[in-house]
N, C-alpha and C positions, 0 to 999 in steps of 0.2 A: 397526902400532903407531907407526912413525915419523911417518906422515902425521897420525895422531891427535894426537901431540905438537905437530906443526907447527900444526895447526888451533887447539889450545888456546892455544899461545903467541901466535898471531895474534889470538885473541879477547882475551886479557889485554893485549896491547900496544895494541890499538885502544881498549879500555876505559880504560887508563891515559892514552892520548893525549887521549881525549875529556874525561876528568876534568881533566887539566892545562889543556886549552884552555878549558873552561868556567870554571875557577878564574881564569885570566888575564882572561877577559872580565868576570867579576864584579869583580875587583880594579880593572880599568880603569873600569868604570861607577861604582863607589863613589868613585874618585878624582875623576871628573867631577862627581858629585853633591856631593862635599865642596867643590869649588871653587865650584859654583853656590850652595851654602848660605852659604859665607863671603861671596860677593859680595852676596847678598840681605841678609845681616845688615848689611853695610856700608851698603847703600842705605837700609835701615830706620833705621840709626843716624843717617845724614846727614839723613834726613827729620825725625827727632825733634829734632835739633839746630836745623834750620831753623825748625821750629814753635816751639820754646822761645825762639828768638832773635827771634821776631815777623816772620819773613820770609814 
């Protein structure tokens, strides 16, 4: 009975660790994508300003 509880606890602990790890990875990737999207928007805005100024 005691070893069964240990196994179940280990399964839940590893599941929780996996969920937290994947959540952290997703948050990090979304942060990287957000930075990329903002820089791409700035480049596009600069290109539009250059075209409208006749450069």
